[in-house]
ZAZA-192637 format. One record per residue (C-alpha): residue in one letter; x negated, y negated, z. Coordinates in pm, 1 decimal. Layout:
// ZAZA-192637
SITE code       xx       yy       zz
SITE    a        X        Y        Z
...
***
This chain:
// ZAZA-192637
SITE code       xx       yy       zz
SITE    m  -6554.9 -13734.6   7128.5
SITE    l  -6375.7 -13412.0   7223.2
SITE    e  -6690.0 -13205.1   7173.5
SITE    e  -6882.5 -13452.6   7389.0
SITE    f  -6615.7 -13416.1   7658.1
SITE    k  -6649.8 -13035.2   7649.7
SITE    t  -7027.0 -13064.6   7676.2
SITE    f  -7008.8 -13311.6   7964.3
SITE    i  -6763.0 -13090.8   8156.8
SITE    a  -6996.8 -12791.9   8115.8
SITE    v  -7297.8 -12992.3   8240.6
SITE    v  -7104.1 -13102.5   8550.0
SITE    d  -6973.7 -12750.1   8614.6
SITE    f  -7317.9 -12590.0   8582.8
SITE    q  -7516.5 -12887.7   8718.2
SITE    n  -7776.3 -12793.2   8460.8
SITE    f  -7838.1 -12885.7   8094.6
SITE    t  -7989.3 -12550.4   7999.4
SITE    k  -7708.2 -12341.6   8146.7
SITE    a  -7448.6 -12570.3   7986.1
SITE    a  -7621.0 -12527.8   7649.7
SITE    e  -7620.8 -12147.6   7685.6
SITE    h  -7252.2 -12149.1   7786.1
SITE    l  -7154.2 -12362.9   7485.3
SITE    n  -7393.2 -12188.1   7245.7
SITE    l  -7563.6 -12520.3   7170.9
SITE    s  -7925.0 -12626.5   7173.1
SITE    q  -8041.8 -12826.1   7473.8
SITE    p  -8121.7 -13131.4   7254.5
SITE    s  -7761.1 -13121.9   7127.3
SITE    v  -7632.9 -13124.9   7484.4
SITE    s  -7856.7 -13421.7   7566.7
SITE    t  -7736.4 -13605.2   7255.1
SITE    h  -7370.9 -13551.6   7350.7
SITE    i  -7431.3 -13695.4   7698.0
SITE    k  -7621.9 -13994.2   7559.0
SITE    n  -7338.4 -14060.5   7311.3
SITE    l  -7086.5 -14068.9   7596.3
SITE    e  -7304.4 -14298.0   7807.3
SITE    s  -7345.0 -14527.9   7509.4
SITE    s  -6970.5 -14529.8   7435.8
SITE    f  -6872.0 -14613.1   7794.2
SITE    g  -7173.2 -14831.3   7870.5
SITE    v  -7248.2 -14656.1   8199.2
SITE    t  -7484.8 -14396.4   8339.2
SITE    l  -7300.8 -14068.7   8384.2
SITE    i  -7587.0 -13845.6   8494.2
SITE    n  -7905.1 -13932.5   8681.5
SITE    r  -8198.1 -13713.3   8579.4
SITE    s  -8504.9 -13634.0   8788.7
SITE    v  -8784.4 -13525.9   8553.6
SITE    k  -9025.1 -13430.1   8833.3
SITE    q  -8776.3 -13225.4   9033.0
SITE    k  -8592.1 -13102.9   8721.5
SITE    t  -8256.1 -13180.5   8882.2
SITE    i  -7954.6 -13390.4   8789.8
SITE    s  -7690.7 -13576.2   8989.9
SITE    i  -7352.7 -13694.4   8868.1
SITE    t  -7270.8 -14061.6   8921.7
SITE    e  -6936.0 -14189.3   9048.0
SITE    s  -6854.2 -14295.6   8690.5
SITE    g  -6950.8 -13946.6   8579.7
SITE    y  -6708.7 -13776.5   8817.0
SITE    t  -6430.3 -14011.4   8706.3
SITE    l  -6493.7 -13922.5   8341.9
SITE    y  -6517.2 -13551.7   8433.4
SITE    k  -6168.9 -13559.9   8587.3
SITE    r  -6016.5 -13756.1   8298.9
SITE    a  -6187.3 -13544.0   8033.2
SITE    k  -6040.2 -13226.8   8183.8
SITE    e  -5695.9 -13388.6   8188.3
SITE    i  -5729.0 -13496.0   7823.3
SITE    l  -5837.1 -13151.2   7707.0
SITE    h  -5558.0 -12987.1   7908.0
SITE    l  -5299.9 -13222.4   7754.9
SITE    l  -5427.0 -13141.8   7405.4
SITE    e  -5400.9 -12769.9   7480.3
SITE    v  -5042.6 -12808.5   7606.5
SITE    t  -4947.5 -13025.6   7307.9
SITE    y  -5095.6 -12779.5   7060.3
SITE    s  -4911.3 -12488.4   7222.3
SITE    d  -4576.5 -12670.2   7237.8
SITE    v  -4592.2 -12797.0   6879.0
SITE    k  -4708.5 -12462.6   6741.7
SITE    n  -4436.2 -12270.9   6922.6
SITE    l  -4136.6 -12487.3   6831.3
SITE    s  -3904.9 -12210.8   6722.3
SITE    n  -3617.8 -11999.0   6848.6
SITE    s  -3870.0 -11773.9   7019.2
SITE    t  -4046.5 -11923.0   7319.5
SITE    k  -4415.3 -11834.5   7318.9
SITE    g  -4719.5 -11927.0   7521.4
SITE    s  -4934.5 -11824.5   7814.4
SITE    i  -4942.7 -11941.8   8175.1
SITE    r  -5181.7 -11887.1   8463.1
SITE    i  -5009.7 -11869.6   8801.7
SITE    g  -5177.0 -11869.4   9142.0
SITE    a  -4955.1 -11707.9   9407.1
SITE    s  -5022.4 -11676.8   9777.4
SITE    l  -4992.3 -11326.4   9914.0
SITE    t  -4637.8 -11312.7  10054.6
SITE    i  -4497.8 -11451.1   9729.5
SITE    g  -4725.5 -11245.3   9508.1
SITE    e  -4647.5 -10920.7   9688.6
SITE    y  -4281.2 -10960.1   9787.3
SITE    v  -4114.5 -11219.1   9558.6
SITE    l  -4280.1 -11210.1   9216.0
SITE    p  -4285.1 -10837.2   9121.7
SITE    k  -3907.8 -10801.7   9066.4
SITE    f  -3884.7 -11147.9   8911.9
SITE    l  -4164.4 -11074.4   8664.3
SITE    s  -3978.9 -10765.5   8544.6
SITE    y  -3676.0 -10981.9   8470.1
SITE    f  -3881.4 -11266.1   8320.0
SITE    s  -4093.4 -11051.3   8088.0
SITE    e  -3782.7 -10884.8   7948.8
SITE    k  -3618.1 -11222.8   7878.5
SITE    y  -3935.9 -11391.3   7745.7
SITE    p  -4149.2 -11114.7   7591.7
SITE    d  -4368.7 -11364.4   7403.0
SITE    i  -4482.8 -11553.2   7713.9
SITE    d  -4799.9 -11404.0   7859.5
SITE    v  -4823.9 -11444.7   8236.3
SITE    e  -5144.0 -11405.1   8434.8
SITE    i  -5100.9 -11391.3   8813.1
SITE    v  -5389.9 -11457.8   9049.2
SITE    i  -5310.1 -11367.7   9410.6
SITE    e  -5513.6 -11565.7   9663.3
SITE    n  -5452.2 -11752.0   9986.5
SITE    t  -5313.8 -12105.0   9977.8
SITE    s  -5651.5 -12272.1  10028.0
SITE    l  -5818.3 -12096.2   9732.2
SITE    i  -5521.8 -12160.4   9502.1
SITE    s  -5551.3 -12532.4   9575.6
SITE    e  -5918.8 -12526.0   9480.5
SITE    h  -5844.5 -12344.1   9152.7
SITE    l  -5578.4 -12601.7   9065.0
SITE    k  -5816.7 -12889.8   9130.9
SITE    k  -6060.4 -12728.3   8887.1
SITE    m  -5769.6 -12675.6   8642.4
SITE    t  -5832.6 -12304.0   8608.9
SITE    l  -5465.7 -12241.8   8696.0
SITE    d  -5148.6 -12406.2   8561.9
SITE    i  -4923.6 -12368.2   8867.2
SITE    g  -4961.2 -12264.0   9229.8
SITE    i  -4680.5 -12095.2   9424.2
SITE    i  -4770.1 -12124.9   9790.2
SITE    e  -4645.2 -12068.7  10143.0
SITE    g  -4878.8 -12293.4  10339.1
SITE    s  -4880.9 -12669.5  10388.7
SITE    i  -5063.8 -12896.4  10143.4
SITE    s  -5171.1 -13242.8  10254.4
SITE    s  -5354.5 -13339.9   9935.9
SITE    t  -5210.6 -13627.8   9733.7
SITE    f  -5359.0 -13459.5   9425.7
SITE    f  -5054.9 -13231.1   9385.2
SITE    k  -4690.0 -13260.3   9299.1
SITE    q  -4496.6 -13025.8   9529.8
SITE    e  -4144.1 -12885.1   9494.7
SITE    y  -3979.3 -12657.3   9753.2
SITE    f  -3764.2 -12368.8   9631.8
SITE    l  -3720.5 -12102.5   9904.2
SITE    e  -3688.1 -12091.9  10283.4
SITE    d  -3873.8 -11818.5  10467.2
SITE    s  -3841.9 -11729.0  10835.7
SITE    l  -4135.7 -11598.3  11034.0
SITE    v  -4077.8 -11338.3  11304.0
SITE    l  -4272.8 -11175.6  11583.1
SITE    a  -4338.6 -10817.3  11468.7
SITE    t  -4424.8 -10542.3  11717.1
SITE    p  -4449.6 -10162.7  11708.0
SITE    y  -4100.9 -10010.5  11707.8
SITE    s  -3910.0 -10015.4  12035.2
SITE    d  -3535.9  -9983.4  12105.8
SITE    n  -3590.5 -10194.3  12416.9
SITE    l  -3657.7 -10507.4  12209.4
SITE    k  -3319.5 -10507.7  12039.0
SITE    n  -3111.8 -10816.5  12119.5
SITE    n  -3365.9 -10931.1  12379.5
SITE    d  -3486.9 -11288.5  12411.5
SITE    l  -3850.7 -11365.8  12343.7
SITE    n  -4057.5 -11325.3  12662.1
SITE    i  -4374.8 -11531.9  12628.2
SITE    d  -4533.3 -11389.7  12945.7
SITE    s  -4524.1 -11040.2  12796.0
SITE    l  -4735.2 -11163.5  12503.0
SITE    q  -5035.2 -11256.6  12715.5
SITE    n  -5345.5 -11037.0  12687.5
SITE    q  -5207.5 -10850.0  12388.1
SITE    k  -5386.4 -10727.4  12076.6
SITE    w  -5291.8 -10944.8  11778.6
SITE    i  -5315.9 -10877.4  11405.8
SITE    a  -5388.1 -11183.0  11188.7
SITE    r  -5446.9 -11283.5  10830.5
SITE    e  -5768.9 -11463.2  10733.9
SITE    d  -5830.4 -11837.2  10778.0
SITE    g  -5681.4 -12032.3  10488.5
SITE    s  -5369.4 -11816.9  10481.4
SITE    g  -5035.6 -11993.7  10533.6
SITE    t  -4923.2 -11717.9  10771.8
SITE    r  -5240.4 -11755.8  10978.7
SITE    e  -5161.0 -12126.6  11031.5
SITE    y  -4831.1 -12033.2  11195.3
SITE    l  -4984.5 -11762.8  11413.1
SITE    n  -5245.2 -12010.3  11538.2
SITE    l  -4968.2 -12264.8  11606.8
SITE    f  -4762.4 -12007.1  11799.6
SITE    l  -5055.2 -11904.7  12018.3
SITE    t  -5152.6 -12266.9  12089.2
SITE    q  -4801.3 -12392.4  12164.5
SITE    n  -4731.5 -12109.9  12406.4
SITE    k  -5081.4 -12107.5  12560.4
SITE    i  -5121.7 -11741.4  12478.0
SITE    v  -5466.2 -11589.6  12527.6
SITE    p  -5503.3 -11276.7  12310.6
SITE    k  -5687.3 -10972.1  12432.2
SITE    s  -5828.4 -10942.3  12078.9
SITE    i  -5751.6 -11052.8  11723.0
SITE    m  -5796.0 -10816.1  11429.6
SITE    v  -5820.3 -11001.0  11096.0
SITE    l  -5688.7 -10827.3  10783.4
SITE    g  -5679.8 -10956.6  10427.0
SITE    s  -5326.0 -10873.3  10313.0
SITE    n  -4968.3 -10870.9  10439.1
SITE    l  -4940.6 -10498.2  10370.3
SITE    a  -5245.6 -10427.7  10586.0
SITE    v  -5107.2 -10644.5  10869.8
SITE    k  -4767.4 -10473.1  10853.9
SITE    e  -4923.8 -10125.9  10854.6
SITE    a  -5148.1 -10216.2  11148.3
SITE    v  -4844.8 -10320.5  11353.5
SITE    r  -4652.3 -10010.3  11246.1
SITE    n  -4942.4  -9795.8  11368.1
SITE    n  -4955.3  -9956.6  11713.5
SITE    l  -5271.7 -10160.0  11657.2
SITE    g  -5117.9 -10487.1  11776.0
SITE    i  -4849.8 -10750.4  11721.1
SITE    t  -4827.2 -11040.1  11475.1
SITE    i  -4638.7 -11337.5  11334.8
SITE    i  -4529.0 -11252.3  10980.5
SITE    s  -4274.1 -11332.1  10710.2
SITE    s  -3936.6 -11160.8  10748.7
SITE    l  -3961.7 -11079.2  10375.1
SITE    v  -4262.9 -10858.8  10445.3
SITE    v  -4114.8 -10650.3  10727.5
SITE    s  -3740.6 -10635.5  10655.0
SITE    e  -3749.6 -10291.1  10490.6
SITE    a  -3985.7 -10147.9  10754.1
SITE    e  -3757.1 -10279.6  11028.9
SITE    a  -3453.8 -10119.1  10864.0
SITE    r  -3641.9  -9787.4  10864.8
SITE    k  -3721.6  -9836.7  11237.2
SITE    e  -4095.9  -9844.0  11166.9
SITE    l  -4140.8 -10166.0  11366.2
SITE    s  -3936.5 -10421.4  11557.5
SITE    t  -3898.7 -10797.0  11520.6
SITE    l  -3788.9 -11090.5  11731.3
SITE    n  -3669.3 -11417.0  11581.3
SITE    l  -3861.8 -11736.9  11649.1
SITE    n  -3728.1 -12092.2  11662.8
SITE    t  -3666.8 -12301.7  11352.1
SITE    e  -4014.8 -12453.1  11377.2
SITE    f  -4138.8 -12119.9  11245.7
SITE    s  -3944.7 -12139.6  10923.6
SITE    r  -4131.1 -12256.2  10616.7
SITE    s  -4057.3 -12348.4  10259.1
SITE    f  -4225.0 -12180.8   9966.1
SITE    s  -4318.0 -12434.7   9700.5
SITE    f  -4462.5 -12493.9   9355.4
SITE    i  -4766.1 -12717.7   9327.9
SITE    y  -4951.0 -12854.2   9027.7
SITE    p  -5173.9 -13156.3   8961.5
SITE    k  -4966.7 -13476.1   8954.1
SITE    e  -5123.8 -13620.2   8643.4
SITE    l  -5084.8 -13309.9   8427.4
SITE    i  -4788.7 -13230.9   8201.9
SITE    l  -4661.9 -12873.6   8228.7
SITE    s  -4645.7 -12670.1   7911.0
SITE    k  -4307.1 -12553.5   7783.4
SITE    a  -4386.2 -12198.5   7895.3
SITE    a  -4485.0 -12311.2   8245.7
SITE    d  -4173.6 -12524.7   8281.5
SITE    i  -3951.6 -12232.7   8173.0
SITE    f  -4125.0 -12008.1   8426.4
SITE    l  -4050.6 -12251.0   8710.7
SITE    q  -3687.6 -12304.4   8610.0
SITE    e  -3624.6 -11931.2   8577.1
SITE    l  -3790.5 -11853.4   8911.9
SITE    k  -3582.3 -12118.7   9090.5
SITE    s  -3264.6 -11978.0   8937.3
SITE    y  -3363.7 -11619.9   9023.6
SITE    v  -3441.9 -11707.3   9385.0
SITE    a  -3117.7 -11903.5   9426.3
SITE    n  -2913.2 -11609.8   9298.9
SITE    t  -3093.7 -11321.8   9471.7
SITE    l  -3284.9 -11439.0   9780.3
SITE    s  -3124.1 -11759.6   9911.7
***
């Protein structure tokens, strides 16, 4: 039944029998036979076929089986890896999705330490915003997400591991030192923002709304580095992680003002609730938590 599961997953992913057959290097009749075998085994219709329109639609039963089939295949993959690698040397591979602040300012030094300690664990890092990482995890194309935004989905297990403070960053000025935040001075200013779906963008939107600030303009940039450089070069002001701007502030390239505790956030791990982490993935999480506790907390 495992081959049937793989075939069914491909048909759902491609929404097309022919494309699924090409992807799996099977004949189209073989694909059809696999689907019919599954429907016969479960006694339900999994896929509705329209001969005239040459289209298919997945039934509710089909989507339930799709989800469970992916979980079963993932569990088999994890089991195979763990059993095969039971030795003094920890081996394996993990796919991590990291949102930009973490991927750019937390993981690089940690990965140097981790790869030296566990040279036989291959780590692939995909850096995306929080929203896209969540979508990848739902499709099970990643093992773990490390995010900075809020997740409301009940699909994920979430564990917090690091507190991060957001600050108001402005072009450098000695006059801002030790001053209180003056909301009136922020009206009709040029703002620099990350894209929608970014955890940092959520906080900037919240800050503007809470304080009834009307920007003169908002420039949207796709990375923390780009936002920081835009502020440093007098293009506007922003709300950003203190991790991103601490070194630039020390070099007097920009200035920051602290915000209230509402603008602190917790970085967290997320992964699908019903999946079991591989040994390699679990080691990665435990080592990262220990590293953060000893170096950043």
